[in-house]
C-alpha positions as CSV (number, residue, x, y, z in Angstrom):
1,X,0.0,0.0,0.0
2,X,1.3,3.4,-1.0
3,X,0.0,6.3,1.2
4,X,0.5,9.8,-0.1
5,X,0.6,12.8,2.1
6,X,-0.6,16.3,1.3
7,X,-0.1,19.6,3.1
8,X,-3.1,21.6,4.2
9,X,-3.4,25.4,4.8
10,X,-2.9,24.6,8.5
11,X,0.8,23.6,9.1
12,X,-0.3,21.5,12.1
13,X,-2.6,19.3,9.9
14,X,-1.6,16.9,7.2
15,X,-3.7,14.7,4.9
16,X,-2.8,11.0,4.4
17,X,-4.3,9.6,1.2
18,X,-4.3,5.8,1.1
19,X,-5.7,5.4,-2.4
20,X,-8.7,3.4,-1.2
21,X,-12.0,4.6,0.4
22,X,-11.8,5.6,4.1
23,X,-15.5,6.5,4.5
24,X,-18.3,5.6,2.1
25,X,-20.3,8.6,3.2
26,X,-20.1,11.4,5.7
27,X,-17.2,12.4,7.9
28,X,-15.9,11.5,11.3
29,X,-14.1,14.2,13.4
30,X,-12.2,13.2,16.5
31,X,-10.8,16.4,18.1
32,X,-9.5,14.4,21.2
33,X,-8.8,10.8,22.2
34,X,-11.9,10.7,24.5
35,X,-14.1,11.3,21.4
36,X,-12.8,8.3,19.4
37,X,-14.8,5.6,21.1
38,X,-16.5,4.4,17.9
39,X,-13.3,4.4,15.7
40,X,-10.7,1.7,16.1
41,X,-8.4,3.6,13.8
42,X,-8.7,6.9,15.7
43,X,-8.2,5.1,19.0
44,X,-4.9,3.6,17.8
45,X,-3.8,6.9,16.3
46,X,-4.3,8.8,19.5
47,X,-1.8,6.4,21.1
48,X,0.9,8.0,18.8
49,X,2.6,10.7,20.8
50,X,1.9,14.1,19.2
51,X,-1.4,13.3,17.5
52,X,-4.0,15.8,18.7
53,X,-6.9,15.3,16.2
54,X,-8.1,12.8,13.6
55,X,-10.5,13.5,10.8
56,X,-11.9,10.8,8.4
57,X,-13.6,11.6,5.1
58,X,-14.1,9.9,1.7
59,X,-10.6,9.2,0.5
60,X,-8.3,10.5,3.2
61,X,-7.5,10.8,6.9
62,X,-6.1,14.0,8.2
63,X,-4.2,14.5,11.5
64,X,-3.5,17.5,13.6
65,X,-0.3,17.4,15.7
66,X,0.8,19.2,18.7
67,X,3.1,22.2,18.4
68,X,6.1,20.4,19.9
69,X,6.2,17.4,17.5
70,X,7.8,17.6,14.0
71,X,6.0,15.9,11.1
72,X,9.3,14.3,10.2
73,X,9.2,12.4,13.5
74,X,5.5,11.7,13.4
75,X,4.8,10.6,9.9
76,X,6.4,7.1,10.1
77,X,4.3,6.2,13.1
78,X,1.1,7.4,11.5
79,X,1.8,5.6,8.3
80,X,2.5,2.3,10.2
81,X,-0.8,2.6,12.1
82,X,-2.8,3.2,8.9
83,X,-1.2,0.3,7.1
84,X,-1.7,-2.1,10.0
85,X,-5.3,-1.0,10.3
86,X,-6.0,-1.6,6.6
87,X,-4.3,-5.1,6.9
88,X,-6.5,-5.9,9.9
89,X,-9.7,-5.5,8.0
90,X,-11.3,-3.7,10.9
91,X,-13.7,-0.9,10.2
92,X,-12.6,2.8,10.4
93,X,-15.8,3.7,12.2
94,X,-18.1,1.3,14.1
95,X,-21.9,1.8,13.8
């Protein structure tokens, strides 16, 4: 799996585009770890130090990081979690 990244207007937020659908409809916004109860992916991502927010939509996942963490240090961990999640077959959001 090849996951592309794309900058956003907010330097603390980065898009990760896996090339496969993430959500068939709607969006899911998790501004904090305690809001991610219905998303196995978001729960795992909040375990990565520096992740402050997760947003799921159609064909990408975006992340907001804290001010003290550099994307260079954070991206490999996020990519690993996304790839492991896809391989697991678990849903992104549970109903």
